[in-house]
N, C-alpha and C positions, 0 to 999 in steps of 0.2 A: 477070333479077334479080327477086327477090321484092319485093312491096310490103309495107310494115311498118305496123302499127298498135300504139299503146301502150295499156296498160291505162288510163292517165290520159285518153287521148283517148276511149276508150269510155265511161268514167264521165262525162266532160264532155259527150259527145254525149247521153247519157241525161238529164243535168240540163237541157241546152238544150231537148231535145225536150219534157220535162215542163213547163218554163217556158213554151214557146210554146203547148203544149196548153191551159195555164191562162190564156193571154192576158196574160201579164205581160211588160212591157218589161224588157230587160236593165238599163237604168239604174235602173229602179224596184226590181228585185230587189237590185241592188248596194247601193243606198241603204238598203234594209231590213236588209241583212246587214252594213252598215258596211264595205264594201269599195268600191274604185273600179270604175267600169264597165270600164275597160281590163283590170283584174285578172280580173273575171268573164269577160270575153271570152277571155282567155288560158286560164282554167280550162276553159271550155266547149269550146275548140278543142284541148285537150290540150297546149297550149304551155307550161303551168306545171303542176307537180305539185300536186295537191289534197291538203290535209292532212285528217286525220280531223275536226279541229275545223271546218274549212271545210265539209266534207261535211255534218256534222250541222247547222250553222247554215243552209246553203242548203236542205237538206231540210226543216228546221223552217219556214222562210219559205215554202216551196212547199207545205207541208202533206202531205208524203209521208215515209214512213219511209226512213231511209238504206238499210236492207236491200233495199228495193224497187229502188232505183237500182243497187245493187251486183248484185242478182240479175239484172236486165235486162242489165247489162254482162257478167255471167258467161254468160248465154245467148248473147250476141253472140260472146264468146270461143269458146265451143263450136262455134258455126256457122262462124266464121272459120277455126278450126284444122282444119276438115275440108277446107279448100281448099289446093291446092298453091301457089297464087300469092300468098297473103297470110299473113303471120306476125304473131302478137301477141307483143310483147316489152316489157320495161320501158324506160323512157327511157334509163337507163344502158347497157343492152344495145345500143340503136340507135346512140348516138353520132352520127357524121356519115355513116354508110353507109346506103344504101338510099333508096328513095322513101317518104316518110311520108304516110300517108293521114290526113286530118283532116276535120272538119266534114261538109259535104255528101257528100264522097266516102265517108265511113264510112256515112252514111245510105243511100247508093245500094248499097253493097256488102252491108250488112245486109238491106236490103229484098230484094235478089236472093237472098241465101243463105237467109234465113228463109222466103221464099216457095217456094224450091226444095225445102225440107225438109218441106213440108206434104203 
């Protein structure tokens, strides 16, 4: 069975990676953006669908353009789709089937795939 990744989880992973690189705590970013820390956690893990409004608010607070986050997620999609064992799907397409990769697992897969392509 293939492992599945959602577009939401890839965008969330890129947001989390950027936040951590900037040394910002999750609770602090959530407070700045006017959302709860649990909501931000769910967005970063791809467990909740991120809205365009949320993406723009989070990116503004992080000081990065939204297109940078989307572009990095898009690069990840390209790398993942070259593999036979991992598929990228929408949250609706996944439903309850398959093993969903999130968080650290996505980071590990992306690191492996992107280093393989160099």
